[in-house]
C-alpha positions in Angstrom: 100.6 100.2 89.9 99.6 99.6 86.5 102.5 97.4 84.0 101.2 97.2 80.2 103.3 94.8 78.0 102.8 94.5 74.2 104.2 90.8 73.4 102.3 90.9 69.9 105.5 90.9 68.2 106.4 88.1 70.1 104.1 85.3 70.2 103.6 82.4 68.4 102.3 82.9 64.2 98.5 83.2 64.8 98.0 83.5 68.3 97.3 87.3 68.0 94.7 86.4 65.3 93.3 83.7 67.8 93.3 85.8 71.0 91.8 88.7 68.6 89.2 86.9 67.7 88.2 85.4 70.9 88.2 88.8 72.8 85.9 90.3 69.5 83.3 87.5 70.4 83.6 87.8 74.0 83.6 92.0 74.0 81.0 91.2 71.2 78.8 88.7 74.0 79.6 91.5 76.8 81.2 88.4 78.1 84.1 89.4 80.4 87.1 87.6 79.6 90.6 86.4 81.1 93.5 84.1 80.4 94.6 82.1 82.7 96.8 79.3 83.8 100.3 78.7 81.9 99.8 80.5 78.5 98.9 83.9 80.7 102.2 83.3 82.7 104.3 82.7 79.6 102.9 85.7 78.1 104.0 87.4 80.7 107.4 86.1 82.0 109.0 84.8 78.3 107.6 86.7 75.9 107.6 90.3 77.9 110.8 89.5 80.5 113.0 87.0 78.0 112.5 84.5 81.2 114.0 80.8 80.1 110.4 78.8 80.0 110.5 75.4 81.8 107.5 73.5 80.2 105.8 74.8 77.6 101.7 74.6 77.2 100.0 74.4 74.1 96.3 74.8 75.2 94.8 77.9 76.4 93.5 78.3 79.3 90.3 81.6 79.4 87.7 82.2 82.3 84.3 83.6 81.1 82.5 85.4 83.0 78.9 84.6 82.9 75.5 83.7 85.1 75.6 80.2 85.8 72.5 78.5 83.8 70.6 81.2 81.2 73.5 82.6 79.5 75.6 78.7 79.4 71.7 77.4 78.0 71.9 80.3 75.9 75.4 79.4 73.8 75.4 75.7 74.5 77.9 74.9 77.2 75.8 73.5 79.4 
C-alpha cells in the first residue's frame, strides 16, 4: 500500500522551492534522491498528520545514490 501526502502548502516558506531545485538537479543527473532524518519525520508527522513536534531542526538530510569514486570525483564531492 502506498500513501501520498501533499504537504506543499504546510511547509515553511521557501522549503518547497529548495526541495524542487534539489530534486530537479538530481533528476537531471539521474541520481536517486531521498529526504531522511528529522526533516522527513516532521514532514510526515507534523505536516501530514498534525502531530506535535518534540524537537525542531532546521537542517535537511539527503541521501544520494551514486557510484563511489567516479561520480563523487566528477562533482567534487570527494
